[in-house]
BAFI-3210 file (N, C-alpha, C; in Angstrom, 3 decimals, decimal comma, padded with zeros to 6 digits):
// residues 257
n [1|2|3|4|5|6|7|8|9|10|11|12|13|14|15|16|17|18|19|20|21|22|23|24|25|26|27|28|29|30|31|32|33|34|35|36|37|38|39|40|41|42|43|44|45|46|47|48|49|50|51|52|53|54|55|56|57|58|59|60|61|62|63|64|65|66|67|68|69|70|71|72|73|74|75|76|77|78|79|80|81|82|83|84|85|86|87|88|89|90|91|92|93|94|95|96|97|98|99|100|101|102|103|104|105|106|107|108|109|110|111|112|113|114|115|116|117|118|119|120|121|122|123|124|125|126|127|128|129|130|131|132|133|134|135|136|137|138|139|140|141|142|143|144|145|146|147|148|149|150|151|152|153|154|155|156|157|158|159|160|161|162|163|164|165|166|167|168|169|170|171|172|173|174|175|176|177|178|179|180|181|182|183|184|185|186|187|188|189|190|191|192|193|194|195|196|197|198|199|200|201|202|203|204|205|206|207|208|209|210|211|212|213|214|215|216|217|218|219|220|221|222|223|224|225|226|227|228|229|230|231|232|233|234|235|236|237|238|239|240|241|242|243|244|245|246|247|248|249|250|251|252|253|254|255|256|257]
n.u [000,874|001,835|003,846|002,209|001,384|003,391|003,947|002,231|002,466|003,377|005,418|005,853|006,215|003,682|002,081|002,240|001,578|-001,434|-002,278|-001,795|-003,258|-005,902|-006,349|-006,046|-008,624|-010,209|-009,838|-011,430|-013,963|-016,126|-017,109|-014,932|-012,556|-010,820|-009,915|-008,789|-006,340|-005,251|-004,845|-002,826|-000,771|000,005|001,110|003,054|004,949|005,697|006,569|008,894|010,253|010,637|012,348|015,028|018,065|018,549|016,239|015,067|016,313|016,077|013,569|013,511|014,659|013,762|013,145|015,870|016,814|018,996|020,253|023,242|026,301|028,536|031,249|033,166|034,724|033,574|031,079|029,437|028,464|029,340|028,083|027,501|027,010|026,093|023,402|022,441|020,046|018,797|018,248|017,254|017,625|018,741|017,323|018,482|018,057|018,561|017,762|019,300|020,837|021,082|021,417|021,988|022,298|023,559|021,162|021,852|021,471|021,729|024,316|025,603|024,548|025,892|028,685|028,701|028,159|030,430|032,225|031,643|032,322|034,998|035,413|034,599|035,124|035,291|032,292|029,417|027,394|024,669|022,768|019,707|017,079|014,521|013,345|010,638|009,577|007,641|008,652|010,254|013,591|015,324|018,114|017,941|017,317|018,944|021,382|023,291|023,660|025,051|027,386|028,616|029,618|031,479|033,499|034,173|035,865|034,658|034,493|032,939|032,222|031,514|028,890|025,781|022,302|019,285|016,948|014,178|012,710|010,719|009,982|010,002|008,928|008,816|011,431|012,127|010,946|011,987|014,699|014,788|014,138|016,729|018,907|018,014|018,102|020,977|021,772|022,214|022,175|022,348|023,206|024,425|022,586|022,320|021,238|019,235|019,374|016,987|015,329|015,936|014,674|011,874|012,583|014,110|012,162|010,196|011,960|012,130|009,599|009,315|010,778|013,319|016,260|018,267|021,562|021,966|023,427|023,414|023,652|025,569|023,851|021,750|021,614|023,581|025,827|025,332|026,659|027,531|026,827|025,423|023,566|021,407|020,454|017,672|016,664|016,243|016,966|016,813|014,027|013,105|014,367|012,811|010,338|010,951|010,998|008,737|007,443|008,425|007,242|004,451|004,574|005,595|003,060|001,330|002,517|001,993|-000,351|-001,212|-000,030|002,680|004,852]
n.v [-001,136|001,159|001,632|001,665|004,241|005,862|006,070|007,762|010,068|013,811|014,635|011,997|009,724|008,318|010,310|012,388|011,246|010,706|013,149|014,365|012,904|013,225|016,033|016,072|014,810|016,864|018,496|017,681|018,466|021,128|022,808|022,729|022,619|025,010|024,618|022,141|022,838|024,812|022,823|020,966|022,757|023,805|021,623|020,770|022,913|022,832|020,395|020,519|022,972|021,450|019,619|020,833|020,830|022,954|024,369|022,312|021,457|023,774|023,526|021,375|022,634|023,471|020,800|020,217|022,304|023,770|021,640|020,110|018,038|016,372|017,925|017,402|015,471|016,776|017,872|015,627|014,813|013,192|010,707|007,603|005,757|005,045|005,396|004,354|004,757|002,786|003,104|001,867|-000,594|-002,135|-004,316|-007,435|-010,221|-013,577|-016,950|-018,531|-016,727|-013,993|-010,313|-007,574|-004,197|-001,280|001,691|004,957|006,841|005,449|004,454|007,424|007,587|005,663|006,239|008,594|007,518|006,294|007,922|009,345|007,239|006,808|009,401|009,071|007,401|004,420|003,883|001,702|000,628|000,800|-000,460|000,022|-001,232|-003,359|-005,864|-005,279|-006,439|-008,810|-011,070|-014,060|-014,804|-012,779|-010,984|-008,881|-005,311|-003,499|-005,562|-005,009|-002,373|-002,730|-004,490|-002,325|-000,659|-002,264|-002,709|-000,047|-000,070|-000,316|-002,578|-005,681|-006,740|-004,537|-003,655|-003,772|-005,328|-004,135|-005,837|-005,432|-003,296|-001,622|001,231|004,537|005,057|002,442|002,635|003,911|002,890|000,051|000,651|002,115|-000,048|-001,343|000,260|000,755|-001,850|-001,877|-000,002|002,450|006,142|008,426|008,992|009,393|010,176|009,128|010,167|011,097|014,359|015,695|013,861|013,995|015,714|014,353|012,168|013,105|014,044|012,330|010,574|012,441|012,762|010,508|010,830|010,416|011,797|012,444|013,275|014,755|014,107|014,627|013,085|013,921|015,496|014,480|016,171|017,595|017,001|018,566|021,207|024,629|025,193|022,568|022,688|024,042|022,595|020,398|017,089|013,503|012,387|014,276|014,681|012,309|012,845|015,108|014,114|012,182|013,879|015,362|012,915|012,972|015,505|014,917|012,478|014,000|015,183|013,265|011,394|013,437|013,306|010,811|010,841|010,282|011,831]
n.w [-000,133|000,915|-001,061|-003,282|-002,859|-002,968|-005,520|-006,647|-005,523|-006,066|-008,182|-009,064|-011,825|-012,591|-011,395|-013,033|-015,720|-014,862|-014,433|-016,970|-018,466|-017,540|-018,127|-021,080|-021,361|-020,615|-022,709|-024,721|-024,410|-024,753|-022,578|-020,637|-021,773|-021,467|-018,815|-018,932|-020,711|-019,208|-016,803|-017,719|-018,806|-016,263|-014,938|-016,817|-016,758|-013,756|-013,270|-014,633|-013,315|-010,931|-011,514|-011,817|-010,370|-008,590|-007,643|-006,604|-004,428|-003,016|-002,451|-000,690|001,476|004,068|005,426|006,105|007,498|009,952|010,694|011,295|009,904|012,344|013,348|015,467|018,297|020,471|019,879|019,832|022,308|024,107|023,066|022,572|020,910|017,384|015,039|012,202|009,440|007,079|003,598|001,421|-001,287|-004,702|-006,355|-007,923|-010,102|-011,562|-012,928|-011,036|-009,492|-007,218|-006,408|-004,786|-004,500|-002,984|-002,687|-004,093|-001,968|000,346|000,351|001,061|003,398|004,691|004,287|005,758|008,401|008,742|008,704|011,246|012,878|012,958|014,159|016,429|019,673|019,291|019,178|019,325|016,492|015,298|012,844|011,132|009,319|007,644|005,828|003,820|001,572|-000,276|-001,419|-000,573|000,598|000,340|002,014|005,009|004,344|005,458|005,659|003,788|003,783|006,146|005,078|003,523|005,689|006,866|005,154|004,689|007,250|009,868|012,655|012,558|014,905|016,185|015,196|015,303|014,227|012,980|012,284|011,855|011,250|009,178|008,486|009,893|011,792|012,998|013,350|015,479|017,535|017,798|017,671|019,965|022,083|021,430|022,507|025,089|026,329|026,370|027,752|026,642|026,631|024,605|021,349|018,080|015,362|012,043|008,707|005,700|004,883|004,043|005,482|007,851|009,785|010,192|011,128|013,533|014,938|015,420|017,313|019,313|020,169|021,802|024,087|023,353|022,632|020,241|018,683|015,975|012,514|009,618|006,550|003,295|001,251|-001,971|-003,743|-003,800|-005,199|-007,743|-009,243|-010,442|-013,748|-014,197|-011,776|-012,808|-014,820|-016,186|-014,663|-014,572|-012,294|-010,473|-010,542|-008,961|-006,635|-005,950|-005,649|-003,555|-001,580|-001,543|-000,534|002,009|003,392|003,014|004,758|007,328|007,793|007,978|009,882|012,088|012,522|013,213|015,734|015,987|016,182]
ca.u [-000,136|002,878|004,620|001,370|001,321|004,682|003,744|001,013|002,977|003,657|006,696|006,369|005,699|002,611|001,051|002,404|000,556|-002,656|-002,789|-001,816|-004,336|-007,206|-006,118|-006,558|-009,668|-011,279|-009,684|-012,352|-015,365|-016,237|-017,105|-013,887|-011,341|-010,027|-009,576|-007,582|-005,274|-004,680|-004,114|-001,596|000,455|000,497|001,769|004,398|005,811|005,701|007,457|010,158|010,608|011,147|013,404|015,915|018,599|018,910|014,925|014,320|017,135|015,223|012,102|013,805|015,670|012,875|013,521|016,973|017,065|019,322|020,994|024,650|027,397|029,330|032,910|034,378|034,113|032,792|029,538|028,601|027,773|029,223|027,303|028,154|026,563|025,586|022,099|022,153|018,714|018,894|017,487|016,678|018,658|018,012|017,656|018,764|017,926|017,892|016,975|019,905|021,632|020,685|022,386|021,557|023,088|022,521|020,893|023,082|021,314|022,053|025,833|025,919|024,566|027,180|029,629|028,447|028,410|031,905|033,199|031,358|032,667|036,267|035,615|034,357|035,887|034,914|031,011|028,609|026,737|023,289|021,919|018,370|016,023|014,084|013,009|008,989|009,532|006,679|009,056|011,203|014,859|016,546|018,702|017,100|017,974|020,211|022,428|023,790|024,358|026,289|028,602|029,454|030,347|032,483|034,396|034,822|036,774|033,822|034,652|031,703|031,725|030,667|027,617|024,183|021,570|017,836|016,041|012,471|012,223|010,065|009,372|010,743|008,204|009,333|012,959|012,025|010,469|012,850|016,081|014,440|014,466|018,044|019,392|017,423|018,644|022,301|022,085|022,664|021,066|023,137|023,470|024,693|021,666|022,705|020,376|019,788|018,842|015,551|014,585|016,377|013,525|010,844|013,304|014,384|010,725|009,620|012,418|012,071|008,130|009,052|011,787|014,564|016,977|019,650|022,584|021,951|024,498|022,987|024,893|025,399|022,303|021,682|021,618|024,952|026,791|025,150|026,971|027,525|025,495|024,665|022,490|020,186|019,926|016,979|017,237|015,015|017,391|016,130|012,432|013,295|014,520|011,601|009,353|011,305|011,112|007,257|006,864|008,733|006,129|003,305|004,827|005,330|001,732|000,773|002,871|001,206|-002,080|-000,978|000,585|004,229|005,468]
ca.v [-000,249|002,242|001,618|002,359|005,560|006,601|006,158|008,706|011,589|014,666|014,471|011,077|009,838|008,125|011,529|013,033|010,641|010,672|014,553|014,686|012,146|014,328|017,114|015,687|014,330|017,668|019,354|017,277|019,187|022,284|023,616|022,244|022,885|025,859|024,117|021,254|023,691|025,299|021,676|020,537|023,818|023,870|020,585|020,514|023,646|022,175|019,222|021,336|023,403|020,632|019,038|021,704|020,618|024,150|024,521|021,024|021,944|024,875|023,143|020,535|023,104|023,250|019,619|020,000|023,349|023,679|020,145|020,151|017,145|016,490|018,292|017,020|014,859|017,458|018,189|014,573|015,227|011,813|009,647|006,031|005,027|005,839|004,969|004,723|004,250|002,197|003,805|000,691|-001,463|-002,189|-005,865|-008,028|-011,321|-014,406|-018,085|-019,076|-016,090|-012,593|-009,473|-006,556|-003,032|-000,126|002,728|006,148|007,516|004,499|004,516|008,454|007,395|004,726|007,095|009,765|006,757|005,677|009,302|009,510|006,282|007,036|010,718|009,005|006,523|002,990|003,385|000,785|001,502|000,432|-000,200|-000,584|-001,231|-004,398|-006,434|-005,702|-007,613|-010,340|-012,255|-014,250|-015,163|-011,412|-010,633|-007,589|-004,414|-003,343|-006,041|-004,472|-001,253|-003,311|-004,434|-001,067|-000,314|-003,107|-002,270|001,075|-000,270|-000,686|-004,024|-006,650|-006,847|-003,337|-003,643|-004,156|-005,226|-004,006|-006,156|-005,519|-001,798|-001,359|002,731|005,481|004,594|001,409|002,618|004,642|001,629|-000,838|001,223|002,370|-001,021|-001,764|001,293|000,633|-002,855|-001,915|001,305|003,816|006,867|009,119|008,461|010,108|009,760|009,194|009,858|011,954|015,931|015,796|012,894|014,358|016,272|013,606|011,234|013,519|014,569|010,945|009,971|013,058|012,324|009,114|011,225|010,320|013,102|011,943|014,116|014,492|014,206|014,441|012,747|014,441|015,480|013,950|017,588|018,463|016,588|019,368|022,727|025,230|025,119|021,478|023,027|024,609|021,594|019,537|015,969|013,050|011,895|015,442|014,562|011,562|013,603|015,808|012,873|011,868|015,559|015,314|011,973|013,395|016,421|014,134|011,803|014,503|015,377|011,631|011,130|014,254|013,086|009,499|011,164|009,682|013,286]
ca.w [000,072|000,887|-002,382|-004,297|-002,582|-003,528|-007,143|-007,176|-005,132|-007,167|-008,727|-009,980|-013,559|-012,223|-011,074|-014,295|-016,428|-014,463|-014,519|-018,287|-019,091|-017,105|-019,036|-022,310|-021,641|-020,256|-023,861|-025,743|-024,033|-025,014|-021,232|-019,892|-022,945|-021,061|-017,649|-019,557|-021,120|-017,759|-016,059|-018,958|-018,639|-014,840|-014,784|-017,411|-015,641|-012,339|-013,319|-015,369|-012,234|-010,089|-012,368|-011,983|-009,083|-007,776|-007,222|-005,721|-003,313|-002,238|-001,910|000,485|002,672|005,366|006,180|006,849|008,238|011,319|011,120|010,193|010,362|013,449|013,065|016,170|019,284|021,426|019,299|019,816|023,733|024,803|022,685|022,800|019,645|015,922|014,567|010,789|008,998|005,835|002,736|000,325|-002,172|-005,586|-006,352|-009,266|-009,882|-012,682|-012,047|-010,016|-008,370|-006,655|-006,188|-004,046|-004,774|-002,028|-003,302|-003,426|-000,537|001,334|000,186|001,475|004,789|005,219|004,277|007,053|009,697|008,722|009,070|012,604|013,798|012,497|014,981|017,912|020,267|018,695|019,415|018,525|015,086|014,948|011,477|011,012|008,038|007,459|004,726|003,543|000,361|-000,387|-002,349|000,234|000,525|000,343|003,120|005,197|003,443|006,634|005,654|002,563|004,576|007,079|004,239|003,378|006,605|007,207|003,862|005,467|008,579|010,781|013,052|012,466|016,529|016,986|014,539|015,698|013,121|013,276|010,615|011,769|011,029|007,882|008,602|010,369|013,099|013,470|013,679|016,739|018,662|017,903|018,350|021,590|023,127|021,605|023,347|026,195|026,893|026,596|028,585|025,914|026,530|023,973|019,988|017,004|014,210|010,747|007,689|004,869|005,361|003,795|006,342|009,249|010,507|010,815|012,346|014,985|015,799|015,924|018,363|020,306|020,550|022,815|025,013|023,115|021,992|019,333|018,014|014,279|011,981|008,145|005,318|002,217|000,239|-003,109|-004,705|-003,449|-006,172|-008,792|-008,857|-011,507|-014,717|-013,596|-011,012|-013,388|-016,312|-015,473|-015,074|-013,859|-010,932|-009,684|-010,279|-008,114|-005,444|-005,671|-005,114|-002,234|-000,907|-001,373|000,271|003,813|003,777|003,206|005,824|008,397|007,966|008,530|011,566|013,245|012,716|013,860|017,376|015,925|016,380]
c.u [000,925|003,614|003,856|001,244|002,200|004,568|003,098|001,463|003,538|004,765|007,037|005,792|004,568|001,814|001,304|001,167|-000,980|-002,845|-002,885|-003,174|-005,638|-007,271|-006,624|-008,066|-010,687|-011,035|-010,582|-013,742|-015,052|-016,011|-015,974|-012,791|-010,077|-009,023|-008,337|-006,399|-004,499|-004,144|-002,721|-000,532|001,110|001,438|002,858|005,068|006,232|006,787|009,177|010,815|011,480|012,379|014,747|016,488|018,345|017,475|014,453|014,981|016,611|014,368|012,640|014,598|014,835|012,973|014,567|017,730|017,826|019,953|022,465|025,523|028,452|030,727|033,695|033,932|033,346|031,430|028,734|028,124|028,157|028,508|028,263|027,675|026,326|024,527|022,262|020,895|018,938|018,196|016,970|018,056|017,720|018,674|017,612|018,452|018,052|017,613|017,666|020,461|020,771|021,470|021,819|022,637|022,326|022,448|021,753|022,658|021,671|023,634|026,409|025,517|025,696|028,495|029,709|028,948|029,786|032,651|032,957|032,186|034,425|036,397|035,617|035,238|035,177|033,560|030,285|027,796|025,640|022,557|020,809|017,704|015,841|013,670|011,554|008,671|008,515|007,695|010,263|012,673|016,135|016,627|017,650|017,982|019,209|021,447|023,685|024,513|025,636|027,837|029,246|030,165|031,746|033,567|034,864|035,624|035,938|033,937|032,870|031,324|031,365|029,442|026,494|023,295|020,141|017,252|014,333|011,745|011,901|009,995|010,166|009,719|008,920|011,082|013,040|011,808|011,236|014,295|015,950|014,500|015,862|018,931|019,141|017,972|020,263|022,736|022,634|021,880|021,409|023,646|023,606|023,298|022,238|021,465|020,340|018,993|017,516|014,779|015,044|014,952|012,366|011,253|013,497|013,056|010,020|010,422|012,235|010,392|008,080|010,121|013,025|015,311|018,324|020,383|022,350|023,340|024,015|024,015|024,606|024,124|022,567|021,975|022,915|025,873|026,793|025,592|026,969|026,534|024,625|023,367|021,501|019,502|019,158|017,247|016,171|015,493|016,885|014,671|012,392|013,321|013,174|010,654|009,521|011,067|009,394|006,580|007,375|007,547|005,048|003,547|004,702|003,729|000,899|001,246|002,291|-000,209|-002,225|-000,707|002,048|005,076|004,774]
c.v [001,039|002,489|002,153|003,705|006,439|006,901|007,674|010,166|012,424|014,700|012,785|010,829|009,298|009,399|012,216|012,641|011,048|012,214|014,973|014,166|012,832|015,452|016,939|015,700|015,679|018,669|018,733|017,791|020,537|023,360|023,400|022,348|023,965|025,544|023,083|021,951|024,077|023,766|020,972|021,384|023,599|022,691|020,205|021,621|023,516|021,330|019,738|022,050|022,929|019,346|019,502|021,502|021,915|024,522|023,340|021,010|022,711|024,307|021,895|021,316|023,022|022,092|019,326|021,213|023,013|022,477|020,072|018,678|017,487|017,172|017,753|016,099|015,520|017,919|016,897|014,300|013,804|010,709|008,346|005,255|005,698|004,989|005,523|003,973|004,123|003,147|003,008|-000,101|-001,555|-003,670|-006,420|-009,674|-012,469|-015,805|-018,937|-017,901|-014,630|-011,737|-008,217|-005,327|-001,748|001,037|003,723|006,889|006,583|004,477|006,196|008,085|006,398|005,525|008,122|008,570|006,271|006,828|009,585|008,419|006,541|008,201|010,221|007,804|005,015|002,861|002,476|001,382|000,348|000,493|-001,004|-000,231|-002,696|-004,587|-006,471|-006,110|-008,432|-011,480|-012,664|-014,612|-014,092|-011,451|-009,422|-006,536|-003,602|-003,896|-005,607|-003,237|-001,610|-003,811|-003,352|-000,550|-001,004|-002,810|-000,894|001,172|-000,319|-002,089|-004,332|-006,772|-005,614|-002,755|-004,131|-004,217|-004,961|-004,089|-005,953|-004,194|-001,730|000,310|003,393|005,352|003,192|001,596|002,989|003,598|000,827|-000,197|001,729|001,190|-001,617|-001,068|001,166|-000,593|-002,642|-000,478|002,682|004,885|008,474|008,632|009,389|009,311|009,988|008,852|010,901|013,356|015,991|014,678|013,055|014,596|015,347|012,478|011,681|013,915|013,047|010,446|010,912|012,886|011,375|009,448|010,759|011,494|012,718|013,265|014,084|015,098|013,883|013,988|013,897|014,318|015,001|015,092|018,053|018,271|017,849|020,875|023,137|025,341|023,820|021,613|023,651|023,830|020,493|018,083|014,974|012,297|012,970|015,277|013,147|011,806|014,054|014,990|012,504|013,022|015,598|013,908|012,325|014,563|015,812|013,297|012,764|014,619|014,118|011,147|012,099|013,794|011,556|009,456|010,757|010,818|014,406]
c.w [000,112|-000,336|-003,561|-004,224|-003,004|-005,037|-007,562|-006,169|-006,149|-007,341|-009,324|-011,240|-013,295|-012,281|-012,336|-015,420|-016,131|-014,875|-016,091|-018,891|-018,831|-018,096|-020,247|-022,570|-021,356|-021,754|-024,948|-025,434|-023,916|-023,511|-020,581|-020,523|-022,255|-019,975|-018,173|-019,898|-019,812|-016,940|-016,787|-018,520|-016,977|-014,504|-015,496|-016,776|-014,338|-012,216|-014,056|-014,280|-011,268|-010,458|-012,289|-010,350|-007,992|-006,807|-006,313|-004,366|-002,420|-001,498|-000,804|001,677|004,267|006,284|006,768|007,603|009,994|011,924|010,207|010,816|011,657|012,905|013,839|017,458|020,235|021,018|019,636|021,293|023,973|024,329|022,184|021,631|018,454|015,656|013,046|010,133|007,472|004,790|001,538|-000,405|-003,633|-006,181|-007,728|-009,043|-011,332|-012,039|-010,921|-008,717|-007,786|-006,292|-005,841|-003,807|-003,623|-002,902|-003,147|-002,495|000,546|001,417|000,990|002,854|005,467|005,282|005,553|008,263|009,848|009,354|010,600|013,384|013,965|013,972|016,389|018,551|020,295|019,269|018,804|017,515|015,060|013,718|011,498|009,718|007,857|006,241|004,317|002,323|000,245|-000,725|-001,062|-000,156|000,269|001,768|003,695|004,551|004,467|006,560|004,710|003,218|005,047|006,357|003,932|004,426|007,174|006,305|004,281|006,784|009,884|011,464|012,912|014,065|017,044|015,985|015,027|014,550|013,520|012,239|010,557|011,719|009,887|007,633|009,594|011,892|013,686|013,849|015,150|017,728|018,863|018,004|019,631|022,355|022,878|022,724|024,705|027,016|027,229|027,457|028,058|026,061|025,349|022,479|018,874|015,636|012,610|009,611|006,880|005,335|005,170|004,595|008,008|010,197|011,183|011,749|013,647|015,414|016,184|017,179|019,423|020,655|021,929|024,008|024,544|022,105|021,188|019,128|016,523|013,553|010,343|007,353|004,275|001,343|-001,262|-004,151|-004,633|-004,607|-007,808|-008,241|-010,171|-012,373|-014,620|-012,813|-011,737|-014,697|-015,365|-015,550|-014,080|-012,284|-009,780|-009,477|-009,081|-006,664|-004,779|-004,775|-003,822|-001,098|-000,353|-000,347|001,807|004,151|004,143|004,890|007,276|008,755|008,708|009,775|012,567|013,450|013,318|015,529|016,998|016,216|017,066]
res [m|i|k|l|f|k|l|f|i|p|g|s|l|a|f|l|y|i|t|l|i|v|g|v|v|l|l|f|k|r|t|t|n|r|i|g|k|y|c|i|a|i|v|i|v|l|y|l|i|f|s|i|p|i|t|a|r|w|f|a|v|p|l|g|w|g|f|h|s|l|e|n|r|d|t|a|h|g|a|k|a|i|v|v|l|d|a|g|t|t|r|f|r|d|q|k|n|r|v|e|i|p|l|n|t|t|v|l|r|a|l|e|a|i|r|i|y|q|l|l|d|h|p|l|v|i|v|s|g|g|n|n|q|l|e|p|g|w|e|p|d|a|s|v|l|r|y|q|l|i|n|g|g|v|p|l|d|r|i|i|l|d|s|k|s|f|n|t|h|d|h|v|v|n|i|g|l|i|l|k|s|r|g|i|n|s|f|v|l|v|t|s|p|d|h|m|r|r|a|m|w|a|f|q|s|v|g|i|n|p|v|a|s|p|c|k|g|m|m|d|k|y|s|g|w|m|a|w|f|p|s|t|n|t|l|e|f|t|q|a|t|m|h|e|y|f|g|i|i|y|y|f|l|r|g|y|i]
***
C-alpha cells in the first residue's frame, strides 16, 4: 500500500501521467477545454521546475534546516552509539543468483556513519532497516548497509543489526528497545538531510534526543551550470521530498511526532 501511495505522489511519473490524461480528456469538452489547457500547462511547468536541481534543493531546505554534520568529538555530547537508517537497495536476480546493490542514498548514509565512527571512540553502530518485500529469500536491507560499513573499516563486532524496522516509526520503537537494553542514553543519528526532520521529531516524541548528523544530500553533487539543468534524478529527489512532507503530516495525525 505504501509503495502504491509513493507512485502517486507529486513528482512521480504516475502522477504526471494521470494529470496529463485528465487534462487531455478535459480538452475534448467545450465547457472544460480551458481548464484542460491550464491543467496540462501547470503540470508541465511544475515538473520542469522540480526537475532543476537548484529549485529542488530549495524546496527541501525546510526539512534539513538547522541540522549539521558533526565536526568534532565534542559536538557528539558523549554519544556512545551511532544509529544509521537504511534507505533501501536495488535488487536483481536470474534463475539462480541474486544481487543487492545499495541505493545512492544508502551509500551516502554509510559514508557519514563511517566518518562519525572514525571521529568517536569506537562506538556501537546500529544499522536499522528491514525487508518488507513479499518475495522471500532476500537479506534484510540493512545487511547490505552493514557490508558497506565493514568495507569502510567498522569492525563487525561493533555493529548491531535491526532487521525488523520497515519505516521511521519502526526505527524509533525498535532502536529504543536496543538502546535501553544496552543502557545507552545518547547516540548520533545518521540519515539524509530531507529525512532528518521527521526522524528527529519521531525520536523526540518518545523522549529520545539523538544528536543529528545528516549525510550529504543527493543534490549536493550538482554545482555550476549543472545545478540549472533538468534531470530525472532530480525528479526522483523531488518525489522523495514530497513524500517527507506528506510523511510529516501523516505522522502528526497518527501522533508519532
